[in-house]
C-alpha positions in Angstrom: 34.1 66.5 102.6 32.0 65.6 99.5 28.5 67.2 99.2 27.3 63.9 97.7 27.3 61.4 100.6 26.3 58.0 99.2 29.7 56.6 98.1 32.1 53.9 99.0 35.8 54.8 99.5 38.3 52.0 99.1 41.7 52.8 100.5 44.1 50.5 98.7 47.4 50.6 100.7 50.1 49.7 98.3 52.8 49.0 100.9 53.0 52.4 102.4 55.2 53.2 105.4 53.6 56.4 106.5 51.0 55.1 109.0 48.2 55.0 106.5 46.5 51.9 108.2 46.5 53.6 111.6 45.0 56.8 110.2 42.3 55.0 108.3 41.4 52.7 111.3 40.9 55.8 113.5 38.1 57.0 111.1 34.7 55.7 112.1 32.9 55.7 108.8 31.1 52.7 107.3 31.7 54.0 103.8 35.5 53.7 104.3 37.2 50.4 103.7 40.9 49.7 104.1 42.5 47.1 101.9 46.2 46.2 102.1 47.5 45.1 98.7 49.0 41.6 99.4 51.5 42.1 96.6 52.7 45.8 96.8 54.0 47.3 93.6 55.8 50.5 92.6 53.0 51.2 90.1 49.5 52.2 91.0 48.0 50.0 88.2 47.6 46.7 90.2 46.1 48.5 93.3 43.6 50.2 91.0 42.6 46.9 89.5 42.1 45.5 93.1 39.8 48.5 93.8 37.9 47.9 90.6 37.4 44.2 91.5 36.1 45.1 95.0 34.0 48.1 94.3 30.2 47.6 94.6 29.0 50.9 93.1 27.8 51.4 89.5 30.4 54.2 88.9 34.1 54.1 89.6 36.5 57.1 90.2 40.2 57.1 91.0 42.0 59.4 93.4 45.7 58.9 94.1 47.7 60.2 97.1 48.9 63.3 95.0 45.4 64.5 94.1 42.6 66.5 95.8 38.9 66.6 94.9 36.8 69.6 95.5 33.7 69.0 97.7 31.1 69.1 94.8 33.1 66.8 92.6 31.1 63.5 93.1 27.8 65.3 93.1 28.4 67.1 89.7 29.8 64.0 88.1 26.9 61.8 89.2 24.4 64.4 88.0 25.9 64.1 84.5 25.4 60.3 84.5 21.8 60.6 85.7 20.9 63.2 83.1 22.7 61.4 80.2 22.2 57.6 80.5 24.0 57.1 77.2 27.3 58.5 78.7 29.9 55.9 79.8 32.8 58.2 80.9 32.8 61.7 82.5 35.9 63.9 82.9 36.4 67.4 84.3 39.2 70.0 84.4 42.0 70.0 87.0 44.4 72.5 88.5 48.0 71.4 88.4 50.0 72.7 91.4 53.8 72.7 92.0 54.7 73.1 95.6 51.4 74.9 96.3 51.5 77.3 93.3 49.3 76.9 90.3 51.3 75.8 87.3 48.4 75.4 84.8 44.8 74.5 84.4 44.5 71.2 82.6 41.4 71.0 80.5 39.8 67.7 79.3 38.5 67.3 75.8 38.0 67.4 72.9 34.3 67.6 72.9 33.6 67.0 69.2 36.2 65.3 67.1 38.0 62.0 67.3 39.1 61.4 70.9 41.1 58.3 70.1 43.3 60.2 67.5 43.7 63.1 69.9 45.0 60.7 72.6 47.2 58.9 70.1 48.7 61.8 68.1 48.4 64.9 70.2 48.0 64.7 74.0 46.3 63.0 77.0 42.7 64.4 77.1 41.7 62.3 80.2 43.4 62.2 83.6 42.9 59.5 86.3 41.8 61.8 89.1 39.4 63.6 86.8 37.8 60.6 85.2 34.8 58.5 86.3 33.7 55.4 84.4 30.7 53.1 84.5 31.9 50.0 86.5 30.4 47.5 84.1 32.2 49.1 81.1 35.5 49.4 83.0 35.4 45.7 83.9 34.6 44.8 80.3 37.8 46.6 79.3 39.7 44.5 81.8 40.9 47.5 83.9 44.5 48.4 83.7 47.0 46.3 81.8 49.7 45.0 84.1 52.7 45.3 81.9 56.1 46.3 83.2 56.6 48.4 80.1 53.5 50.4 81.1 54.3 51.0 84.8 52.6 54.2 86.0 51.5 54.9 82.5 48.8 52.2 82.1 46.1 54.8 82.6 47.1 56.3 79.2 46.7 52.8 77.6 43.2 52.5 79.3 42.1 55.9 77.8 43.2 54.8 74.4 41.3 51.5 74.7 38.1 53.0 75.9 38.2 55.8 73.3 38.6 53.1 70.6 35.3 51.6 71.8 33.7 54.8 70.5 31.6 55.2 73.7 30.2 58.6 74.6 32.5 60.7 76.9 31.2 63.8 78.6 33.6 66.7 79.5 32.6 69.0 82.3 34.2 72.4 81.6 34.8 73.1 85.3 37.7 72.6 87.7 36.7 70.0 90.2 40.1 68.6 91.4 43.8 69.3 91.8 46.9 67.4 90.9 49.7 68.2 93.3 53.4 68.0 92.2 55.6 67.8 95.2 58.8 66.4 93.8 58.0 63.0 95.2 55.5 61.9 92.6 56.9 58.6 91.1 55.9 59.6 87.5 58.2 62.6 87.9 61.1 61.1 90.0 61.4 58.0 87.8 63.5 58.9 84.7 62.1 55.9 82.8 58.5 57.1 82.9 58.7 59.1 79.6 60.1 56.0 77.9 57.2 53.9 79.0 54.7 56.5 77.6 56.7 56.4 74.3 56.6 52.6 74.3 52.8 52.3 74.7 52.0 55.1 72.2 54.3 53.4 69.7 52.4 50.1 70.2 49.1 51.8 69.7 50.2 53.7 66.6 51.6 50.6 65.0 48.4 48.7 65.8 46.2 51.6 64.5 48.1 52.3 61.3 49.0 48.6 60.7 52.4 49.5 59.2 56.0 49.0 60.3 57.5 51.9 62.3 59.5 53.3 59.3 56.3 53.6 57.2 54.0 55.3 59.7 52.3 58.6 59.0 54.0 62.0 59.4 51.9 62.8 62.5 52.7 59.4 64.0 56.4 60.0 63.4 56.2 63.5 64.8 54.4 62.2 68.0 57.1 59.6 68.5 59.9 62.1 67.9 58.4 64.3 70.7 58.0 61.5 73.1 61.5 60.1 72.4 62.9 63.5 73.0 61.1 63.8 76.3 62.4 60.4 77.3 66.0 61.2 76.3 65.9 64.5 78.2 64.6 62.7 81.3 67.4 60.1 81.2 70.0 62.9 80.6 68.8 64.8 83.7 69.2 61.6 85.8 72.7 61.0 84.5 71.7 57.9 82.5 73.6 58.9 79.4 73.5 55.6 77.5 69.7 55.5 77.8 69.5 59.2 76.9 71.7 58.7 73.8 69.4 55.8 72.8 66.3 57.9 72.8 67.9 61.0 71.3 
């Protein structure tokens, strides 16, 4: 349904059991390619890397099974790259829906100050389904790090690594996609997801500040406090009281 038609869509089947292969094979479209991941994983990181390896286009976007793009999404993103050849990454706004109802409008950014420090000490300002990256640059970064401690959170690590390269990132102040929370999203149902985000942020803070954890900055300590609290609350809700106590 995209207004821009010249794209390649790689469907990476990560061990699904919902008839994905049959649905895709019924679609007669040369732009569509079905790939069965030979080593299925819980996480989306390895399938994304497989897609990065196989993609032939100069720009790469990601869309998971819990996301929806608006029809003009690809056209508007490509226009930004064409009009700004110095840009390496483009991101736009997204609606976040829970069971069909709008929860919030997520906005990318910042547009002016240090994006790396915003990612590190404040919040994610890039989202996978809203982000498009030049393929050459993405491969230079090595794609997503396949680390068990990063499972389903490796996109946050990628945003930190690309922001550290100090490349130009363009934010389209427009809603071009939706993230759909259905209660079955793995990042929500897995109680350990918050602890993995905390782990990778801690790694990046220690590497950035080059200090032991008990000597990091106040903003670094506050960020970890928030993430550890979220991790502890998630474990508590799942009845994993030992892990909850550890993070609290």
